N, C-alpha and C positions, 0 to 999 in steps of 0.2 A: 239588612235586618231591624238592624236597631236602628238607623233614625223611621223607620216605616215605625215600630213600638210607638216610639217617643210621640211621636204625628196624631198618633191616638192617643193615647194619653194624654196629647194637652187637648184634644177635641173633643174627648167624653170630659175632661176636667170640668171645662168650659161648660157644659152639656148636662154633667150636674150638678151645676154649681158646687163643686169640691175643690179642701183645700188637700196640697200634702204635704204633711212634715215629718220630717227625717230626723234619726238621733245621727251624731256625729261618728257613728262606728259602725254606719250600713255602707253597702257596698259606694263605692265611688258615683258608681252611674247613677244609685239609686239618689246619691245626695241633690245630684248635679239636677233630677227631674223635681225634685222639692222646691215647693214655694217657700220654706225654709226652715232652714239643717241648722241644730245645735245641741245644746245641751237640757238635760230635763226639764230643769228649772226655765229654758227660754220656750222650750214645746209646751211644758204648760200654761205658760203665762198667752202663748201664741193660742193656743186654741180654746183658751177661757176668752178672747178677744175677738177671735174668728167669728164673721158674717157668713160664711162659709153652711150650704146646708148640708155637708157631708165631709169627716174627717178620715180622709185616708193615713195611718200614723202605721209608719217605717220604722219599727223599734222593736221591742220583747211586749208581753202579754199587760205587764205592769203599768207601761207608758201608756197601752190605749185605753186600760184602765182608769187612768187620771184624767185622760179628753175626756170618758163618757161621764166622768162625773163630776166635771166642772162644766158639761156642755148636755145634759139630760135629756135635751130636744130634739137632739143632731145624733144622725149616724154616724156611727165610727166601725172601721173597719182595720181589721188587720191583716197585710196583705198573708200570712202565714201563718196561720191554729199554733202552729208547732214553735212557735218561737216564744221562748219562753225565759225565764233568768235563773241560773241556778241559787243564784242568793236569796230571792226573792222566796226561793223555795224552802230555807232553812229557819224558817222559821213561821208556824202556824197562826192563826188566831185563839185557839185551846191554851196554844202552851204559852203565848204572850200574856193568856188571862191567869194563867196559875204562876207566873214572873212575876204579872201586878200582884197578888197575893201574899209574894213573899215578900214583895216592896212595897206596900200598900202607902207612904208617905212620898211613892218618887211618881215626880213626869216623865211619861211616856214620849222619849224623842223620833222619829222613823222616820229613819233614811227611805227617802222616793223608792228605792229598788225595793219593792215590796208589795202583797198584795193589798188587796182594796179591805178588803177583812182583816190585814192586821192594826192596817193604817185607820178604819174604823177603831179601834182598841186604842188611839194613840193620843196624845192629849195634842203636839204639832206636829209639820213631817218637814222635812231637812233636803237640802243636796247637796253635794259635795262642796258646792261655789258659795253656799250662805249657812254652811251648818255650823260652822265657828259664830256668825250674828244669830244665827236661832238659839243654841244654849247660853248665848252669854243674855239672851234677853230674858233670865230666870234669874232670880235671884241667887248669891253665889251658892248661898245656905242650902238652896233648892238641890236634895238630891235628886239625881237624873239616868233614868233606865233608857240609854241608845240601843238600838235595834235597827236593823237586825248585823250591818257592818262592822267588826268587832275594829277592821283598823283604820277608818274612818273616824269611828267612833273614840281611838286610841291614839289619834293626831292631834283629833278637836281637845281632849281632854289632858294633850302633852302642852298644847299652845297655849291654852288655858291654864293652865297649872289646877286645873281642879280634875279631881277622882271622879270618875261614872263608872258607874253597873251597865258592863258592855256582854249585848250577848255574843254568843262565838259562832256569828254569820260570818263568812266570808268572800269575796267575788274569784272564783278558782282562776279567771284568766289574769286577772293583776300578779294574782298569788303563782303563778307560773313565771314573773319576774323574779331574776333572783343579784344578788347584790354582785356575786359573781360574771352575770351579767353584763352589770353596772362597770363593773371594772374593767373587764375586757372591749366593750366599745370605748370606755374613756381612753385603752391604752391604742385603739384604731385611728380615734380622731377626738386627738389629746388639747384640740382648741372649743368644739365643741363643748357648750352647754348642757347640762345634763336636767332633763325637766320633767316631774313626776308626778303620777295621779295618787289621792290621798286614801284611795283603796290599795295600792301596796304597800307589803309589808314594814312594817319598821327601818331595819337593816338597809331595806331597799330607796326609805325616804333621808334616809341621814343622809345619803350620797349625792343628794340630788340638788341642786345650785335654786332649787325652784320647785315649788308644789302647787299645783291647782288641780281646778274641774278641769274639763275638757274646755269648755270658751275663757279659764283664766289664761292655763295654754296657749291658746291660738294667742292672747291678746300679748302675752311677756315676747313671744316668739315676734311676732308684730311688732314692736316696739322696743324691742333687745339691738342692741348696737353690733351683736353679735350675728356671725353668718352661718354658722352650723350649730345644731341642735342634737342632741339626742332625748328619744321620747320613748317615756315610760309607762302608757297605758296601752290599749287596745289600739292595734295599729288604723282601722280605720280612719284614726283622727290626722294622719299624713296624710291623705287627699286633700284636706283642707288647709293644712300649712301650705304642702307645694302647691296650692293653686292661689294659696292670697299673698304668697310672699317668693314666687318664683325668682327670685336671686337668690335665697337662700336655700344650704341643702337641709337634710331630716331625715334622720337615721332609727330605726325601730333597736330597742335593747334589745330585742329577741323575735323572732318568727313565730315564738308561743304565743305571743300578747297576742293572738287571733281568736274574736269570740266566736264559735261556732252556731250561735242563734242568733248574734248578732245580724250574720251574711244569711241567712236562710233565704230572705226577701229580695226579689231582682226584681226588673224589668217587667219579665213576662207576669210575675206575680201580682204586681199595681196594675195590670194591665185588666186583669181577669179580678182583680178586686173591684173596679172601676165597671167592668163590663157584667156579672155575676150581680156584684156588692156581697160578697165576701168575703171575709168572716167577719160578724158583727160581733162585737164585743161592746156587754149589756151589763152592768150589775145593778144587782137588787136596788131596791128601793130603802131598803132600812140599812144596808152597809153601803150607801152609795149616802145617804143624809148624814150618816155618823166620818165617814170619812171624808166629804166635802168639807164637814168643820176645820178638820187639824191640818188642809189640805190648804185652805184660805185662811187659816188662819199664816200658813208660808207665806203664802202671795200680798198678803197683808203688810208683813213684815221685812220682805223683799222688794 
């Protein structure tokens, strides 16, 4: 049955002149059917340069919004309309406008895990892979308001020894990874390297051998001479890591680091999206234009 679905997806994808993009946290079979699987920055770059007429985005809503903003003439489909992001929902455009009034001299650096409306009120976007570079592009004396992830913002602030105003948002999935989980995993696999995502809490980050975005984690594991790794991020990344490094061993810090929103899309839904052209993600033009500026500034620096 699965083979039949995959064959139908490939056939329809060619017929529709479509490209399938999948985030590293998606189900393994969805990553495998994608033309490109990667992190938020890589997916944004792929969306911006694709010549396909249609983008089937296997991720969550804000990612599909970004693709729609970068590709206004293309049809962008999200195979499950309920695939949202709790962190993105922790800040609204209205709340950001009020916070900007509190800090009128601050520049807003917005993590891409946010809605298009929030991006539209920001000066520049960033991803976990380029956040340090983006913040560093501003003079040291420039006040920075970082939204919505306090963990990523705190990590950047510490790395750069630079105070920042941090919004109180966070990723529930990464915050379910606890320091005690790291300690327990290290006892079970003493030779393993601990690699975590900067969306984790500071005490978890302190225990890590390496901190990076999902693409950065993949690069580190690929290039490291170590044979075992404890991975502190959403467990969907382990599919890619095992696929790229069959001779190495990977262990999730905890099975709790499983994002239910990222797992809503499956092969059947990808097929339905291609068959019925559902569910379209379109951003209002006034919001899209403002958000595009913040996203493009990030891409230019990347």
